[in-house]
C-alpha positions in Angstrom: -22.8 -42.5 -55.0 -24.1 -41.1 -51.8 -26.3 -38.2 -52.6 -26.3 -36.9 -49.0 -22.5 -36.5 -49.2 -22.1 -35.2 -52.8 -24.5 -32.8 -54.5 -25.0 -33.1 -58.3 -21.5 -32.8 -59.6 -22.4 -31.0 -62.7 -24.3 -28.3 -60.8 -21.1 -27.1 -59.1 -19.0 -24.6 -61.1 -15.8 -26.3 -62.3 -13.6 -23.7 -60.5 -15.2 -24.6 -57.1 -14.5 -28.4 -57.3 -12.3 -29.6 -54.5 -11.1 -33.2 -55.0 -9.0 -33.1 -51.9 -11.9 -33.4 -49.4 -11.0 -36.4 -47.2 -14.7 -37.6 -47.0 -14.7 -38.4 -50.7 -12.2 -41.1 -50.0 -13.9 -42.4 -46.9 -17.1 -42.7 -48.7 -15.4 -43.9 -52.0 -17.3 -41.3 -54.0 -14.3 -39.7 -55.6 -14.6 -41.2 -59.1 -17.1 -38.8 -60.8 -15.3 -35.7 -59.5 -12.0 -36.7 -61.0 -13.8 -37.9 -64.2 -15.2 -34.4 -64.6 -11.8 -32.8 -64.1 -10.1 -35.2 -66.6 -12.7 -34.4 -69.2 -13.0 -30.6 -68.8 -9.8 -29.4 -67.3 -7.1 -32.0 -66.5 -4.9 -29.1 -65.1 -7.4 -27.5 -62.7 -6.8 -24.5 -60.4 -8.7 -24.3 -57.0 -8.2 -20.8 -55.6 -9.4 -21.6 -52.1 -9.2 -24.8 -50.0 -8.3 -25.9 -46.5 -4.8 -26.3 -47.8 -4.7 -23.0 -49.8 -4.7 -22.6 -53.6 -3.4 -25.6 -55.6 -3.4 -27.1 -59.1 -4.8 -30.6 -59.6 -3.2 -32.6 -62.4 -5.6 -35.5 -63.2 -4.7 -37.1 -66.5 -2.2 -40.0 -66.9 -0.1 -38.2 -69.5 0.2 -34.9 -67.6 1.0 -36.6 -64.3 3.9 -38.3 -66.0 5.0 -34.9 -67.4 5.1 -33.3 -63.9 6.8 -36.3 -62.3 9.6 -36.4 -65.0 10.1 -32.7 -65.1 11.8 -32.7 -61.7 14.0 -29.7 -62.4 10.9 -27.5 -62.6 8.6 -29.3 -60.1 10.4 -29.6 -56.8 9.8 -32.1 -54.0 12.1 -30.2 -51.6 10.5 -26.8 -51.8 7.2 -27.6 -50.1 7.2 -31.3 -49.5 5.2 -34.1 -51.1 1.8 -33.8 -49.5 -1.0 -31.3 -50.1 -0.7 -29.5 -46.7 2.3 -27.2 -46.3 4.8 -28.5 -43.7 4.4 -26.6 -40.4 7.6 -25.9 -38.6 7.2 -25.9 -34.8 10.0 -24.4 -32.8 12.0 -27.1 -31.0 10.4 -30.0 -32.9 12.2 -32.2 -35.4 10.3 -32.2 -38.7 12.2 -35.0 -40.4 13.8 -34.8 -43.9 13.9 -37.8 -46.2 15.1 -38.5 -49.7 11.5 -38.3 -51.1 11.5 -34.6 -50.1 14.9 -33.9 -51.7 15.8 -32.8 -55.2 18.7 -33.9 -57.3 21.6 -34.5 -56.7 21.0 -35.1 -52.9 18.0 -37.3 -53.6 20.0 -39.8 -55.6 22.8 -40.0 -53.1 20.6 -40.8 -50.1 18.2 -43.1 -52.1 21.2 -44.9 -53.5 22.3 -45.9 -50.0 19.1 -47.9 -49.2 18.1 -49.1 -52.6 20.4 -52.2 -52.6 18.0 -53.7 -50.0 15.4 -54.2 -52.7 17.9 -55.2 -55.5 16.8 -58.4 -57.4 19.5 -60.6 -55.6 18.2 -59.6 -52.2 14.5 -60.1 -53.3 15.4 -63.6 -54.4 16.8 -64.3 -51.0 13.7 -62.8 -49.3 11.2 -64.8 -51.3 11.3 -68.0 -49.2 11.0 -66.1 -46.0 8.0 -64.1 -47.3 6.3 -67.3 -48.4 6.9 -69.0 -45.1 5.4 -66.0 -43.2 2.4 -65.7 -45.6 1.7 -69.4 -45.2 1.9 -69.2 -41.4 -0.6 -66.4 -41.4 -3.0 -68.1 -43.7 -2.8 -71.5 -41.9 -3.8 -69.9 -38.7 -6.9 -68.0 -39.9 -10.3 -69.0 -38.5 -12.4 -71.1 -40.9 -16.2 -70.6 -40.8 -16.0 -67.4 -38.8 -16.2 -63.7 -39.9 -13.0 -61.8 -39.2 -11.3 -58.5 -40.3 -9.0 -59.3 -43.2 -7.2 -56.0 -42.8 -6.0 -56.8 -39.2 -5.4 -60.5 -39.5 -3.7 -60.6 -43.0 -2.9 -57.2 -44.5 -1.5 -55.6 -41.4 0.1 -58.8 -40.0 2.0 -59.7 -43.2 3.2 -56.1 -43.6 4.3 -55.9 -40.0 6.3 -59.1 -40.3 8.0 -57.9 -43.5 8.9 -54.5 -42.0 10.4 -56.1 -38.9 12.5 -58.3 -41.2 13.7 -55.4 -43.5 14.7 -53.3 -40.5 15.9 -56.2 -38.3 13.5 -54.7 -35.8 12.5 -56.7 -32.7 9.9 -59.1 -34.1 7.7 -59.1 -31.0 7.3 -55.3 -31.3 6.5 -55.4 -35.0 3.0 -53.8 -34.6 4.7 -50.6 -33.3 6.0 -50.1 -36.9 2.4 -50.1 -38.2 1.3 -47.7 -35.5 4.2 -45.3 -36.3 3.4 -45.5 -40.0 -0.3 -44.7 -39.3 0.4 -41.6 -37.2 3.0 -40.3 -39.7 0.3 -39.6 -42.2 -2.4 -38.7 -39.7 -2.6 -34.9 -39.7 -5.9 -32.9 -39.7 -5.2 -31.4 -43.2 -5.0 -34.9 -44.7 -7.7 -36.7 -42.7 -10.1 -33.9 -41.9 -10.0 -34.9 -38.2 -9.4 -31.8 -36.0 -9.3 -33.9 -32.8 -5.8 -35.3 -33.5 -3.6 -34.4 -30.6 -0.5 -33.2 -32.5 1.6 -33.0 -29.3 0.9 -36.6 -28.5 1.6 -37.6 -32.1 4.9 -35.8 -31.9 5.9 -37.6 -28.7 5.0 -41.0 -30.3 7.2 -40.2 -33.3 10.0 -39.3 -30.9 9.5 -42.7 -29.3 10.0 -44.2 -32.8 13.2 -42.2 -33.3 14.5 -43.4 -29.9 13.8 -47.0 -30.7 15.6 -46.8 -34.1 18.5 -44.8 -32.5 19.0 -47.7 -30.1 18.7 -50.2 -32.9 21.3 -48.2 -34.9 23.8 -48.1 -32.0 23.4 -51.9 -31.4 24.6 -52.5 -35.0 27.7 -50.2 -34.9 30.8 -52.2 -35.5 28.8 -55.3 -36.6 29.7 -56.9 -39.9 27.6 -55.6 -42.9 24.2 -57.3 -43.1 21.2 -57.3 -45.4 18.8 -55.1 -43.3 18.2 -51.4 -44.0 19.9 -50.0 -40.9 23.1 -52.0 -41.7 23.0 -50.7 -45.3 22.7 -47.1 -44.2 25.6 -47.5 -41.7 27.8 -49.1 -44.3 27.3 -46.5 -47.1 29.6 -43.4 -46.8 26.7 -41.1 -47.9 24.5 -42.1 -44.9 27.0 -43.6 -42.3 26.5 -40.6 -40.0 22.8 -40.2 -40.6 22.2 -40.9 -36.9 24.0 -37.6 -36.1 21.4 -35.6 -38.0 18.0 -36.0 -36.2 16.0 -34.5 -39.2 17.5 -36.9 -41.7 17.4 -39.8 -39.4 13.8 -39.6 -38.4 12.6 -38.5 -41.9 14.2 -41.3 -43.8 13.2 -44.0 -41.3 9.5 -42.8 -41.4 9.6 -42.8 -45.2 10.9 -46.4 -45.3 8.3 -47.5 -42.7 5.4 -45.7 -44.5 6.6 -46.9 -47.9 6.8 -50.5 -46.7 3.5 -50.4 -44.9 0.9 -48.5 -46.9 1.4 -49.7 -50.4 1.4 -53.4 -49.6 -1.1 -53.4 -46.8 -3.9 -51.5 -48.7 -3.3 -53.4 -51.9 -3.7 -56.7 -50.0 -7.1 -55.4 -48.7 -8.0 -53.8 -52.1 -7.4 -57.0 -54.0 -9.9 -59.0 -51.9 -12.5 -56.1 -52.3 -12.0 -56.0 -56.1 -12.3 -59.7 -56.7 -15.5 -59.8 -54.6 -16.9 -56.8 -56.5 -16.2 -58.5 -59.9 -16.8 -62.3 -59.3 -16.2 -63.1 -62.9 -12.6 -61.9 -62.4 -12.3 -64.1 -59.3 -13.4 -67.1 -61.5 -10.8 -66.1 -64.1 -8.2 -66.3 -61.4 -9.4 -69.8 -60.3 -9.3 -71.0 -63.9 -5.8 -69.6 -64.5 -3.6 -68.9 -61.4 -0.8 -68.0 -63.8 -2.6 -64.6 -64.1 -1.4 -63.7 -60.6 1.6 -61.5 -61.6 -0.5 -59.4 -64.0 -3.4 -59.3 -61.5 -1.0 -57.9 -58.9 -0.2 -54.9 -61.2 -3.9 -54.5 -61.9 -4.7 -54.5 -58.1 -2.1 -51.9 -57.5 -3.6 -49.8 -60.4 -7.2 -50.3 -59.2 -6.4 -49.6 -55.5 -3.7 -46.9 -55.9 -2.5 -46.9 -52.3 -0.9 -43.4 -52.5 -3.6 -41.0 -53.7 -1.5 -38.0 -54.5 2.0 -36.5 -54.5 2.6 -32.8 -54.4 5.3 -30.7 -56.1 6.1 -26.9 -56.0 6.9 -25.1 -59.3 10.4 -23.5 -59.2 9.7 -21.5 -62.3 6.8 -20.6 -64.6 5.7 -23.6 -66.8 3.0 -24.3 -69.3 1.2 -27.6 -68.5 -1.8 -28.8 -70.5 -2.5 -25.3 -71.8 -2.4 -23.8 -68.3 0.2 -21.3 -67.0 1.6 -22.5 -63.7 3.6 -19.8 -61.9 6.8 -20.2 -59.9 5.8 -21.0 -56.3 2.5 -22.7 -57.2 1.5 -25.9 -55.5 0.9 -28.7 -58.1 -0.8 -32.0 -57.0 -0.5 -35.1 -59.1 -3.6 -37.2 -58.4 -2.2 -40.7 -59.1 -5.7 -42.2 -58.3 -7.2 -40.2 -61.1 -4.3 -41.0 -63.6 -5.0 -44.7 -63.0 -8.6 -44.3 -64.0 -7.9 -42.3 -67.2 -10.3 -43.5 -69.8 -7.8 -42.6 -72.6 -5.3 -45.1 -71.3 -7.3 -47.8 -69.5 -10.4 -49.3 -71.1 -13.3 -49.5 -68.6 -10.9 -48.1 -66.0 -13.2 -48.3 -62.9 -13.3 -52.1 -63.3 -10.7 -54.6 -61.9 -9.7 -56.7 -64.9 -7.0 -59.1 -63.8 -5.7 -59.9 -67.4 -5.7 -56.3 -68.4 -3.0 -56.1 -71.1 -1.6 -52.7 -70.0 -2.1 -53.0 -66.2 1.6 -52.2 -65.8 1.1 -48.7 -67.3 -0.3 -47.5 -64.0 1.3 -44.5 -62.1 0.6 -45.9 -58.6 4.3 -46.0 -57.8 5.0 -42.6 -59.3 7.1 -42.0 -62.3 10.6 -40.6 -62.9 13.4 -40.2 -60.3 11.0 -40.5 -57.4 9.4 -43.8 -58.5 8.8 -46.0 -55.5 12.0 -47.7 -54.5 10.2 -50.8 -53.1 7.8 -51.4 -55.9 9.3 -54.8 -56.8 9.2 -55.9 -53.1 5.5 -54.8 -52.8 4.7 -56.8 -56.0 6.5 -59.8 -54.8 4.7 -59.8 -51.4 1.3 -59.6 -53.2 2.2 -62.3 -55.7 3.4 -64.7 -53.0 0.3 -64.0 -50.9 -2.1 -64.7 -53.7 -0.2 -67.8 -54.7 -0.6 -69.1 -51.2 -4.3 -68.0 -50.9 -5.2 -69.8 -54.1 -3.6 -73.0 -52.9 -5.8 -73.0 -49.7 -9.1 -71.2 -50.4 -11.8 -71.4 -53.1 -12.8 -67.9 -52.0 -12.1 -65.2 -49.5 -15.7 -63.8 -49.3 -16.4 -60.3 -48.2 -19.5 -60.6 -46.0 -20.2 -57.1 -44.7 -19.5 -53.4 -45.3 -16.0 -52.3 -46.1 -14.8 -49.4 -43.8 -12.4 -46.9 -45.4 -10.4 -44.1 -43.8 -10.9 -40.4 -44.5 -7.5 -39.5 -46.0 -6.6 -37.7 -49.2 -3.0 -39.0 -49.2 -3.1 -42.7 -48.3 -6.1 -44.7 -49.6 -6.5 -46.6 -46.4 -8.9 -49.5 -45.6 -9.8 -50.2 -42.0 -12.1 -53.1 -42.0 -12.9 -55.8 -44.6 -15.1 -58.5 -42.9 -14.5 -61.8 -44.6 -15.2 -65.5 -44.4 -13.0 -68.2 -45.8 -14.2 -71.0 -48.1 -11.5 -73.7 -48.3 -11.2 -75.9 -51.4 
């Protein structure tokens, strides 16, 4: 732990601990702060922060209770991220099914969920494998390169372009739009972000997708997300509602980008940190499906989700009042010592790896979780066929962000068989 960044944790009064500070995630020094909250007060109230007062829910069991009590804890009331949404006159904010309560949430989600149904995933598998193989076969051998850009981002961009039937040569735009969606000062701690420029870029995204939408009108139904939205009565006119149109597209882009991309990077970091686990994988590649679940637990790409209490509720012995902001720290729930033995360690044959809450729980559980797992499984199957080791050869650079656990640079060198 970096002493210059974090004082002695136990010296700080419990009611002053703020686990939302972005630098804790940039420096990867968050573990002991959450461990203290889990131990002393798993439902913790902070009266004063950059984002106002909020409750932190840090234990696995209580996170699941909040996530499944969706009639009390609303996604719609104040959104799903720690900062309150700021309405700016004349600007489209965007509304998506993740920020809706029932029954509207189920209706809109139901229109896009067939894209990730098992039959469609089975059809997608050969294409994902072909694209993963193409990326891996064109990596430089014997040179140091950034795994994040060359593999994690590239595979994700190719998959997003495929899912949306978006122009393949413009696929990196999807990654850029995803990145700026979650880049606001309250989440990253960066006050230099030009919010007007960010807005104009999001409008460029909306324009590109509006054109794509119009190009598909009247076409026979197809497998991609845009076609599915058009051919479902619940969402067929979504393009006429700018808030819904932009909100749902950004949700699908971010959902398809951040989970997979940062788990691809996190897996390489974890296996290098615990070389005996890497050896376990070499000895038994059949562990890959379980390892994927464990990588997702260990990385936890989405750090938190926020809810707003619609009524008074007792949680873990604390009285939450109507209107209070309640934050589920998935990253902490996935390191809960009462559920996961030796939780800070990546253990690829961990028997209960699938008990993680990285995809959320209840009605808002991540729609694309099976697709994310499939991409990771295929990628690792292809990696193991080609390389004895993907070796991390320098310092990992992480992003300051309390919402997405982003990784910017993983310098690696490849060792073929």
